[in-house]
C-alpha positions as CSV (number, residue, x, y, z in Angstrom):
1,M,-23.8,-5.4,2.0
2,A,-23.8,-2.0,0.6
3,G,-23.4,-1.5,-3.2
4,A,-19.7,-1.2,-4.0
5,I,-19.0,0.2,-7.4
6,K,-19.2,4.0,-7.8
7,R,-17.8,4.4,-11.3
8,S,-16.4,2.5,-14.2
9,F,-13.2,3.2,-16.2
10,S,-12.8,3.2,-20.0
11,D,-10.2,1.2,-21.8
12,A,-8.2,4.4,-22.4
13,E,-8.3,5.3,-18.7
14,L,-7.2,1.8,-17.7
15,D,-4.3,1.9,-20.2
16,G,-3.2,5.2,-18.7
17,L,-3.3,3.8,-15.2
18,V,-1.2,0.9,-16.4
19,A,1.3,3.3,-17.9
20,D,1.5,5.1,-14.6
21,L,2.0,1.8,-12.7
22,N,4.8,0.6,-15.0
23,R,6.6,4.0,-14.9
24,D,6.1,5.1,-11.3
25,G,5.4,1.8,-9.5
26,I,2.0,3.2,-8.4
27,C,-1.3,4.4,-9.9
28,T,-4.4,5.8,-8.2
29,L,-8.0,5.1,-9.2
30,R,-10.2,7.9,-7.9
31,G,-13.7,7.3,-6.7
32,V,-13.9,3.5,-7.3
33,F,-16.1,2.6,-4.3
34,E,-19.3,4.1,-3.0
35,P,-19.0,6.0,0.3
36,A,-21.7,3.8,1.9
37,L,-19.5,0.7,1.2
38,V,-16.4,2.3,2.7
39,E,-18.4,3.4,5.8
40,E,-19.7,-0.1,6.2
41,W,-16.2,-1.5,6.1
42,R,-15.0,1.3,8.5
43,L,-17.5,0.5,11.1
44,A,-16.9,-3.2,10.9
45,F,-13.2,-2.7,11.0
46,Q,-13.5,-0.4,14.1
47,R,-15.4,-3.2,16.0
48,L,-12.8,-5.8,14.9
49,F,-9.8,-3.6,15.8
50,E,-11.1,-2.9,19.3
51,E,-11.8,-6.6,19.8
52,R,-8.3,-7.6,18.5
53,Q,-6.6,-5.0,20.7
54,G,-7.9,-6.8,23.8
55,R,-6.8,-10.2,22.7
56,P,-3.2,-11.6,23.0
57,G,-1.8,-12.0,19.4
58,G,-4.8,-10.2,17.9
59,L,-2.7,-7.7,16.1
60,A,0.7,-8.0,14.5
61,P,3.1,-5.2,15.5
62,R,4.8,-3.4,12.6
63,E,7.2,-1.1,14.5
64,K,6.0,1.5,17.1
65,N,2.3,2.0,17.3
66,R,1.7,0.5,13.9
67,Y,-0.3,-2.8,13.5
68,Y,-1.5,-5.2,10.9
69,L,-4.6,-7.4,11.1
70,T,-6.1,-10.0,8.7
71,L,-9.7,-9.4,7.8
72,P,-12.0,-12.3,8.3
73,W,-13.6,-13.6,5.1
74,A,-17.1,-12.7,6.2
75,P,-19.6,-9.8,5.5
76,P,-18.9,-7.0,4.8
77,F,-15.4,-7.9,3.9
78,A,-16.2,-10.9,1.7
79,N,-17.5,-8.7,-1.2
80,P,-16.8,-9.8,-4.8
81,E,-17.4,-6.2,-5.9
82,V,-14.3,-5.3,-3.9
83,F,-11.8,-8.2,-4.4
84,A,-13.0,-8.8,-8.0
85,N,-13.7,-5.1,-8.8
86,P,-13.8,-4.6,-12.6
87,A,-11.5,-1.5,-12.5
88,V,-8.9,-3.2,-10.3
89,L,-8.9,-6.4,-12.4
90,G,-8.8,-4.2,-15.5
91,V,-5.4,-2.9,-14.4
92,L,-4.2,-6.3,-13.1
93,N,-5.2,-8.1,-16.4
94,R,-3.1,-5.6,-18.3
95,V,-0.1,-6.0,-16.1
96,F,0.3,-9.6,-15.1
97,A,1.6,-11.8,-17.8
98,Q,0.2,-15.0,-16.4
99,E,-2.7,-16.1,-14.1
100,Y,-2.8,-14.4,-10.8
101,V,-4.4,-14.9,-7.4
102,L,-5.5,-12.9,-4.4
103,V,-3.4,-14.1,-1.4
104,Q,-4.0,-11.4,1.2
105,L,-6.8,-9.3,2.7
106,G,-5.7,-7.2,5.7
107,V,-5.4,-3.7,7.1
108,D,-2.3,-1.6,8.0
109,V,-3.1,0.6,11.0
110,P,-0.8,3.3,12.3
111,V,-2.1,5.0,15.5
112,Q,-1.1,8.0,17.5
113,G,2.6,7.8,18.4
114,S,3.6,5.9,15.2
115,E,6.8,6.9,13.5
116,H,8.4,6.9,10.1
117,Q,9.2,3.4,9.0
118,E,12.6,2.5,7.6
119,I,12.5,2.9,3.8
120,H,12.1,-0.6,2.5
121,R,10.7,-2.9,-0.1
122,D,8.2,-5.7,0.7
123,Y,9.5,-8.3,-1.7
124,R,12.9,-9.2,-3.0
125,P,13.7,-9.2,-6.8
126,L,13.1,-12.4,-8.6
127,F,16.8,-12.9,-9.4
128,T,19.2,-10.1,-8.6
129,D,19.1,-6.3,-8.6
130,D,21.0,-6.4,-11.9
131,I,17.9,-7.8,-13.7
132,V,14.8,-5.7,-13.7
133,T,12.0,-7.7,-12.1
134,P,8.6,-7.7,-13.9
135,L,5.5,-6.8,-11.9
136,Y,4.8,-10.2,-10.4
137,A,3.1,-9.0,-7.2
138,L,0.9,-6.0,-6.6
139,A,-0.7,-4.4,-3.5
140,V,-4.1,-2.9,-3.9
141,N,-4.8,-0.4,-1.2
142,F,-7.9,1.6,-0.2
143,P,-8.4,3.7,2.9
144,L,-11.4,3.5,5.3
145,V,-10.9,7.2,6.2
146,E,-9.5,10.2,4.4
147,V,-5.7,10.1,4.3
148,T,-4.3,13.4,5.2
149,V,-0.8,14.9,6.0
150,E,-1.6,14.4,9.7
151,N,-2.8,10.8,9.9
152,G,0.1,8.8,8.4
153,P,0.0,8.9,4.6
154,F,1.7,6.1,2.6
155,Q,5.0,7.4,1.1
156,Q,6.8,6.0,-2.0
157,A,9.7,7.0,-4.2
158,R,8.5,6.8,-7.8
159,G,10.3,4.7,-10.3
160,T,12.5,2.9,-7.7
161,H,11.1,-0.5,-8.6
162,V,13.2,-0.7,-11.7
163,M,16.5,0.3,-10.0
164,R,19.1,-1.5,-8.0
165,R,18.2,-1.2,-4.3
166,D,21.4,0.6,-3.4
167,E,21.1,3.0,-6.3
168,A,17.5,3.8,-5.4
169,L,18.3,4.3,-1.7
170,E,21.1,6.7,-2.6
171,K,18.9,8.7,-4.9
172,V,16.3,9.0,-2.2
173,R,18.8,9.9,0.5
174,S,20.3,12.6,-1.7
175,G,16.9,14.0,-2.5
176,E,17.1,13.3,-6.2
177,I,14.0,11.2,-5.9
178,P,11.6,12.4,-3.1
179,M,9.6,10.2,-0.8
180,E,6.1,11.4,-1.9
181,S,3.0,11.2,0.2
182,F,-0.1,9.8,-1.3
183,Y,-3.3,11.4,0.0
184,M,-6.6,9.6,-0.7
185,Q,-10.3,10.0,-0.1
186,P,-12.6,7.1,0.9
187,G,-13.4,5.3,-2.3
188,D,-10.0,5.8,-3.9
189,V,-7.8,2.8,-4.7
190,A,-4.0,2.7,-5.2
191,I,-2.3,-0.1,-7.0
192,R,1.4,-0.4,-6.3
193,T,4.4,-2.7,-6.7
194,P,6.0,-3.8,-3.4
195,L,9.4,-3.5,-5.0
196,A,9.3,0.3,-5.0
197,L,11.0,1.9,-2.0
198,H,8.3,3.1,0.4
199,R,7.4,3.6,4.1
200,G,4.6,4.5,6.4
201,S,4.6,7.9,8.0
202,P,3.5,9.0,11.5
203,N,-0.1,9.2,12.5
204,L,-0.3,12.4,14.5
205,T,-4.0,12.2,15.2
206,D,-5.9,10.4,18.0
207,R,-7.7,8.1,15.6
208,P,-6.4,5.0,13.7
209,R,-5.7,5.3,10.0
210,P,-6.9,2.0,8.5
211,M,-5.6,1.1,5.0
212,V,-6.9,-2.1,3.5
213,V,-4.4,-4.1,1.5
214,M,-5.4,-6.8,-1.0
215,G,-2.3,-8.7,-2.2
216,Y,-2.4,-10.2,-5.7
217,V,0.5,-12.3,-7.1
218,M,1.3,-14.4,-10.1
219,H,0.0,-18.0,-9.5
220,W,3.5,-19.5,-9.0
221,L,4.7,-17.2,-6.2
222,H,4.9,-18.8,-2.7
223,T,3.5,-16.5,0.0
224,P,3.8,-18.3,3.3
225,Q,3.5,-15.1,5.4
226,V,-0.1,-14.5,4.5
227,D,-3.2,-16.7,4.0
228,V,-6.9,-16.4,3.2
229,N,-9.5,-18.7,4.9
230,V,-12.8,-18.8,3.2
231,P,-15.9,-20.5,4.7
232,R,-17.1,-23.3,2.5
233,A,-20.6,-21.9,2.1
234,L,-19.2,-18.6,0.9
235,Y,-16.7,-20.2,-1.4
236,E,-19.2,-22.5,-3.1
237,G,-21.5,-19.6,-3.7
238,L,-18.9,-17.8,-5.9
239,P,-18.8,-18.2,-9.6
240,E,-15.9,-20.3,-10.9
241,E,-13.8,-17.4,-12.1
242,Q,-13.9,-15.8,-8.6
243,Q,-13.1,-19.1,-7.0
244,K,-10.0,-19.3,-9.3
245,L,-9.0,-15.8,-8.2
246,L,-8.6,-16.8,-4.6
247,R,-5.7,-18.7,-3.2
248,C,-7.4,-19.8,-0.1
249,N,-8.0,-22.5,2.5
250,V,-11.7,-23.6,2.3
251,V,-12.8,-24.2,5.8
252,D,-16.0,-25.3,7.5
253,H,-15.8,-22.5,10.1
254,L,-13.6,-19.4,10.6
255,E,-11.3,-19.7,13.6
256,E,-9.5,-16.9,15.4
257,K,-5.7,-17.1,15.4
258,A,-2.7,-15.0,16.3
259,E,-1.4,-12.6,13.7
260,T,2.0,-13.5,12.3
261,Y,2.6,-11.1,9.4
262,V,5.6,-9.2,10.8
263,N,8.6,-10.0,8.5
264,F,7.8,-7.7,5.6
265,K,10.8,-5.6,4.8
266,Y,13.8,-5.9,2.5
């Protein structure tokens, strides 16, 4: 596997990113991964995507011409310098109030002909909209290609994670809070709360726009819609702290199965 880490972040930088995340519901870490690492993932993803396209149930549909696929826990994707990246964990350690685990490793893929998604949240509040929900789940995203205005940038309305859903939707629809596009270079990482209002936008190009998503949640959250299967040999080769980071099924062999991650909007 290619070396992963391109740069480190100071405590002051991490504190600033956490402030962005708490205020806006999203923060962006620029230049985290080496280009060679991202290219290695891109080529492996391309082979996997083409194979999954030809297999019934190989991809989960997420509205028109938009798909989701779970990455196998195998090289190059089973890389501790990615799922346990020091900069990413530096943010998560400052945000999560309790132990947390990784529960998801997949890719969101809009292709040509995709459309704007309905504005939505991925998770419900812990209690009701009248009580501000702490950051109990975070999505860590990084693109395998440059994200441009043409190929379907992720869009989010800043600050809507601390609002009632109906209030936030009204502010977005009135234009008081814009749906902002987030453009990224290969190697950049975005960390966001799934409680902020967001959507995918159309990919107008003839190439897929793969965006990796790693889902981290506080240890008590039940996440039946996603799972991670790790071969025993790879799991036993990890240090204990990385084993504890994974909520996974330890298996003797990886098996192909149909994608089921479809119900994701609230």
